[in-house]
Phi, psi and omega in degrees: 000315181298320181298314183293324179292319179294320177296321178297322181293320179295321177297318181296320179291330173296321177295327181298330177301332181249023185302314182298320177297317179296321179297311181297321179296318180296314181300316180293316182297323183270004178068035182258167168230144183214149178229161175286139177285128179222191185294340182267350187299312183300318179296316181296317180290324176298318179294320179293321178300312181296327184279321192249333193295319180292344179265007181296153178275154172275126175246084186301321181298317179293320179299317180297321178299321181289342176282349185248107180303331182291340179299314178290315180304311183294321179299309185284331175297319178296332178272013175073029172272143173279124182278118185259135176292135179302144175284160169297149177284349179275116178257138175234141182053046184231172177282348178230153180288322179236159171294123186240359179196152178298332182298344181291353170293348179266001184304319182298327180282322185279316186261322180266355178056041173299151179304130190283133177273152176269357186291145161277140185233147175234137176214139171256095193257117169297137181226157174233130178231092186291345180294347180262010185298334179261008186234022186297131174194175175305125180095348180231122183215165180269352177212143180192178176262120176263104180274120191222151165240141186224148172207133175275147178047051180280153165279168176298326178296319176302314183296312181292330176297320178292322176299319178299319177302317180293321177299322180293318181288327174296318176303318183292336179276341183110006175259089186291137182302333180291344179261007180267141166259127182242130179238147184242133174213164179238156179207174175225078182288164176238111178251107176056037180090355178262111179263130181215186182244153174211157172242131189236131166265125176249127184255125176240140176235115183052040177089352181261127176288124183248346180177178176209162178233119186246127171252105186253139184210173184059040177276115187294142176230150183265338184246002181201179179299155175305151184240184183205169175204159170251127181227113180237121186219145177228148177273121181304313185295324177290323176298314179299316181298325180294334187258002185208154174274007173293157182289157185303321184276358171052048173222118194248357181290131183276090180234016178081006181287130178280172176298323178298317179301314180298317180296313181298319179294319181297315181289321176298321178299320179289318179298308183294318179296334180272001176095007177284138177242143182297139177200189181256016178210161173052223184299321181295330177297320179293321174305310181297322180297316180294322178295319177299316179297321180298317181289331175289327184270325189214063190295144180069246174040052187300313184294315180295317179297320179300317179298317182295314182296318178298321177302313183283329174301316179296325176299311183298321184290345173289334188249343182205167176266128178257144184284329186255133181296163186297313182294318178295320179297316180296316180298321179296317179293316181298320180296316179291323177298318178297318178303315183282332172293319177302318179297317179299315181295314182293328177297321178290316181296326184294345177288339182242342185228144183260353186246038181245031178280065185262144177299129182276352184276065177205171176291157179295326176300316179294322179296315180297325177294319180295329181293342178294340179267012179247186180276002181291127179278140183301319180297318180291321178299315180297322178296317180295318178300317179297319180295321179298314180295316184288325181294327183257000000 
């Protein structure tokens, strides 16, 4: 097995010598056009997005397909991909705190040097990317479904064959390949101390980046020849947004919730459902951080928040198995939200009163009862509560 894999890798590197020729041949055969990614690409795509995206057509049939996880499973199963169960979003002994991409199903092969499989793999992976917590907007979120196909030690033909599969499924959804802008770039990323090379296809639809296809190679190994992989991934929520004039976060009840509020609730539902508990370190610190942000953005509002969290909990369970039940997950979030609302309230009160050093680890009802034993006047407290709600 090791001998055949090493020979396959040498064959693959021979193919890399002709990668550009293979790339050009593939682009021509599939009727595509592609350009090199440069310093002007982001500006050009932003301008195209502003000009065209709001004029996109609704493809109800494609949107409905995207609501059904089995549509992707069945498509890729028919193409002989092995369907992989999504990983937990909780990573331990990893280069990331949370699962942040579908390609992480390959970690055992890349970092632990597990015996390499010849299978093509498909996974619809829930991911969390906390680096976007300050950048929330339509199209940008801290949690989403990364729909991916993966293969270890692929030939260039294997890689382009998988790209072709993706072009076909995009066509079936209503995202015609003729409407795609494709950009090509190369890089040398560093994953957990492993520096390697990659060639990247970036897919844009009406100026919005919807996915990419990465051919990565020269990944160093300590017990065998360097390895490689094909990683092709698209964001489910961006695909849905591309096919409908519905909002990116797919929550339509008019309760005054901002995009940030929707994002924080969505990520909290995934964290709590995955068994993360609030704390001051590691995964729990992020749980606490999202709850604090939620109370700063949408303080109190217990009933509205409950509806939003339940909506997103149900969304996640369509795509993955969650460890924590819905009611338990909601109670955990509500308790942490009350704790952080209490902190918000006491911080405001402490600007006027010196005797409000009350423990925040109680329900807000209990906290309000405790405030009766301080110098805080009820009329002033009610005014401050009203200001907190109106300000946010």
